[in-house]
N, C-alpha and C positions, 0 to 999 in steps of 0.2 A: 402028207402032213409034215413030215420032217423036211421034205424038200422046200415047202413054203416058208417054214421058220428059217431055214438056212438062207433062203433068198432075201427075206426081210433083214436079217442080221447083216448080210453082206452089203446090201444097198444102204443101210443106216450107217455103217462104218465108212462107206465111200462118200456119202453126202455131207458128213460132219465137217471135214476140212473146208469144203466149199462154202458152207454157212459162215464159218469163222473168217474166211477171207473176205466175204461180202461185208461183214460187220466192221472189219478193220478198215476197209476202204471207205465205208460210210463215215467212220470217225475222222479219218484223215481229211476227207472232203469237208466235213463240218468245221474242223479246226481251221482249215485254209480259208473257208468262206468267212469264218468269224474274224480271222486276222485281217482279211481284206476290208470287211465292213468296219472293224475297229479303226483301222488306219484312215479310212475315208471319213469317219466321224471325227477323228482327231484333227484331221486337216481342215475339215469344213467348219468345225465348231471349236475355237480355242478353249483351253482349260479354264480360263477365267469366266467363260460364259456358263460353265457348269458348277460354279462355286456354290450356288444355292442348291443345285441338285446333289452335289457332293455332300453338303451338310445334311440334306434330307436323308441321303443314303446312310450317312454315319449315324444319324438319329435312329433310323430304322434298325441298323445293326446293333446299336446300343440297347434299343428297346427289346430286340430279340434276345440279346445276351442277358438282359436283366430278367426277362421272362424265364429263360432257361435256368438262371441262378435261383430265381424265386421258386421255380418248380422243384429244383434240386434241394433247396434248403427248407421247403415246406414241411418236410418230415422232421426237421431238427430245430431250426431257429429262423424265424422270419423277422426281417428288419422292420422296425416300427417307423411310423410317420415322423415321430419326434427325432429319431436318429438321422433321417434325411435332412431335416431342418438344420441340424448341427454340422453338416458337411460344409467346410470353408471353401468357397470358390477359389480357383487358382489365381484369378485376378486380384483377389484380396490378399493372398499370400505375397504376390509380387509387389503390391502397394506397401505392405508392411516392411518388406525387405528394403525398398527404396527409401522409406522414411528412416529406418535405422541407419542407413548408409550416409545420410545427410550430415554435413559438418556444421558444428556450432561451438565456437571457442570463446567463452566470455572474457578470457584474459587478452584477447586480441584488441587492437585499438577500436574505438567505437565506430561502428559501421562495417568493420571487417570481420565480424564474428563468423561469417559463413566461409571464410577462407582457411585453408590449412596453414598453420603457423609458419611452416617452412617457406611459403611464398610471400608472406607479408613483408613489404618494404616500408617500414614506419619512419625512416629517416632519409634525409637528402643532404645536399651540399651545394656549393657554388663552383665546383670544379668544372671547367670547360672541357668538353669531349669532342672527339672527331666524328665525322660522318662516315668513316670507312675503317677497315681493319677490325681487329678484335677488341672488345671492351676492356679486357684485362691489360691491353697494351696502350691504352689511351693516355695514361698519366705517367710522366717520368717521375714526378714526386707529388705528394699531397700536402698542401699548405696546412699548417697546424693552427693558424690564427686567422681572424677575420677583421678587416677594418672597413667601416662604412662611413661615408661622408655625404651630407646633403649639400649639393653644389649648384651654382649658377655659372654660366660661361664666363661672366666678367671676372670671376675669381680663379680662372683656370691656371694662372701662373703660380698663385699661392698654393693651390692643390698640387701642382706639379712638384713644388719644393717639398711639400709635406709627404707625398707618396714616395719620394726618393729616400725618405728616412725609414721606409718599411721594406724589408727584404722579401725575397721570393717565398719565405715561409708564411706570407700573408696572402689570403684571397682578398680581392678588392671589389667593393660594390659601391657604385655612385648613384645617389638619388638625385635626379635632375628635376628641379622645380621650375625651370624656365623653358622646357621643351626643346633644348638645343643639344640633345645627347649625341647626335651624329657628327658634331663638330670638334670632337676631341682626338681625332686620329693623328694629330701632329705629335702626340706623346706616345712613346713606345709602350709604356705600361698600360695605356688605354686598351691595347689589343688583348690583354689578359684580364681586363676588368669586366664586371657585369654592370650594365647600364640599365637603370630603371627610370622611367620618366612619367611624371604627372604634374600638370601645371599648378603652380602656386600651392604646393603641399609641403608640409614641414617634415623635418627629420623623424619625428615620432609618429607622424601619419604613415610614413614609409615603413618604419621599424615594426609597427603593429601589424602591417599587412604582408611584409616580406620576410622578416626575421623571426619566424616562428621557431620555438625551441627545437622542433624536430628537423628543421632545415639547417640550423646552425650547430646541430649536435656534434659534428666531427671536429669542431674548433674548440681548442682549450680556452681561448680568451677572445672576447668580442669587443672591439673598439667602436663606439658610436659617437662620432665627432662632428662638430660644426666646421664650417669652411674657413673661418677667420682666425686661424691659429698660426702664430709664428713658431717654427720648430727648429730654429738654428741650434738650440741647446738640447735637442731631443734625439734619442736613438731608440727605436722600438725594441730591438733585441735586448739591449741593456735594461730597458724598462721591464720587460718580461722577467728577466733574471731577478730584479729587485722585488717584483710582485710575488714571485715564487719563494724567494728567500724569507720574506716577511709574512707569508701566508695571507695575502690580501685577496679576498673574494670580490670586492668592489673597490676600485681605486680611480685616481686621476693624476695626471702630471701636475705638479705645483705650478701656480701662476707667478710670473716674474715679480720678485719682491719689490722692485722699484716702481711698480705701477699700482694704482688703486684697485681694490677688489671689494666686491659686495660683501663677501664673507671672509673673515680673517682666517678661517680654517683652511682655505684653499691657497693662501699666500705661502710662498716658499720660505722655509726656515733654513738659513745658511748652515753649512757643515753637518747636515743630517741627510741620511738616505731616505728616511720615511718618517712622517709624523702622523699620529692618530687622534690627537686632541689639541685643543687650543683654548685660550681665554678670549671670549667674545665681549662685545659691548655689554654694559650692565643691562640686565633684564631680558637678554636675548636667549638665554638658555634656561630651561626648566631644570636641567640636571647636567653636570659636567660630562656625563656619559651619553648624552642625547644630542641630536642635531640642534643648532649648528656648531656646537662645541666639540662634538665627537660623532663618530658613525655617520659621516657626512661627506659627500662630494657633490659638485654641481652637475647639472645635466648638460653642460657645455661640452665636456670631453670625458665622459665616463668610460671605464674599462671594466668588463664583467667577466668573471669566470663562467664556464659553461653551466655550472650548477646554479650560480646566482642569477644568470640570465633566464634560466628555465622557470624561475619564480618571478623575476622582475617583468617579464613580458606580459604576464597576466595582470600586473599592476597598471600597465599602460591602458588608459581609458580610450575607447574607440573614437569618441567624439571630442575629447579634449586634446587637440592636436599640438599644442605648444609644450605640453609636458610640465608646466610649472606646478610645483608642489611635489613632484615625484621624488625629488632629492631629499625631502623630509620624511618619506615613507620607505625608502629603499632598505633601511636597516632591518625591516621585517623579513628580508629575504636571506639573511645569514643568521647563523646560530649565536655567534658572539659579536655583535656589531662593533663594539668599541675596540675589538682586537682585529677584526677581519675587514674593516673598512678604513682606508687611509689615503694620504697624499704622498706621492713619490717626489721628494725634494731634489734628488740627485738628477732627475730628468724633468726639466721644466719647459713650459711653453709661454708664449706671449698672447694674451687675448687682444686682438686688434680692434674688436668692436665695430666691424663693418656692417652697416644696416642693409645688407644686400637682400635678404629675404623680407625684411621689413618693408622695403620699397615695393614689394609685390602686393601690398595692401591697396585699399581703395580710399581715396580722399573723400572725407565726409565733413560737411559743414565748413569747408575752407581749410581744414587741418591737413597736415602732411599725411601721406599714406601710413607711415610708420607709427603715427600716434594711434590710429585705430587698431593696429596690430598689438601695440603695447597695452591698450585698454583691454583687448580680448585676453591677453596673457594674465592680467590681474583677475579678471572675472573667472577664468578657468581655474586659477589657483584657489579662489574662494569655493568654487564648486567642488573641486577635488577634495579639499579639506572637509567640506560638509559630507561628502559621500563616504570618506574614510571614517569619520567620526560616527556616522549613522551605521555603517557596516560593522564597526567594532562594537558599538552599543547593542545592536541587535544580536550579534553573536554571543556576547557575554550574558545577555538576558536569557538567551535560549538555553544556556547551561546553568542558569541560576546564579550568575555573578554580576554585580554592578561594577562597571568600570568607567573611569573618568579620565583616561589617558588622553593626551593631546598629540596631534599629528604634525605640529609645526610651531614656529616661534610666535610669541605674543606681539610681534611687530609686523607692520605692513610696509613693504618697500615699493 
């Protein structure tokens, strides 16, 4: 009996290592086979084909985890159905974060509210730039003033004389009403000018569409002149000095005293630098401080400060292209019209009265083309006067005030 027991004990101890070795080999073989099969599956079936299966596996794993959690928490605290409804999906959280990061700046210019203020470029200019190099190196100097002429090619030599009176401190823009803008290269200054062309359009048509206050904002003063001015006695730099000295927001050079003028206010007064009022013909002025006895310049050769132009541009009517009547309303664009609007006598010009743009009209009923143009001018003046009176009346009524102010003289010329 002892011999049998010892025999079993001895054989058991000797067979145990053999069994462990067999199990180890079996595990190693299983792992190797699994690796080979996994590699074969991965090569044969790309990962994208298993996206649905992967999601199913994840759902099964989540379900298993949730079951384990529920079974673990069943003895303490079970999540209610209402709590599950209150869980916010991750996509909703991402949407809220995106909404909160959107830009909206009400103080930006209209239409640019979605832009960060630091990138908004609300102003421009007429500085000509290169097509190469660095932008910061484009400009040797920046002109401080702007002069604009409405021109036809027939008056090119008169414009040449005029622009020689304006220094490099002025940007130049020419409004071509005859379509011949490419024929001005004979003049050196033409290379630094901006040329804008539209057939048979007036100075104020161009000004309304091109000279927006945000575009001319870099310029301290804006000259908007006709083409038929003699400038032998005029110097633009000296003119600017006098305008600044006398604090004129709106001005014009005086007209030669030896020539007839429609408005006495614009005629040159000898031995004066500037005048701001005059005595007109009887019955032409409602008040000595109102146009045309004061606070008045003609639309022929006006000069505006940046601040005054930012108001006056909105006064220009889009469809009233000749601008008649604007000179009787421009006093609304300065705080103290009888002090800040004036005529510069020390720098004067000659109105040559050339009907160049007038000849661009159409002959009707056997009349000369300029007569139809002049008739339109008078009609526009009457329309502008009516619009201004109606706008003022409506405004004052809206605030409970009756107003009967007039926008022009009681005469018709």
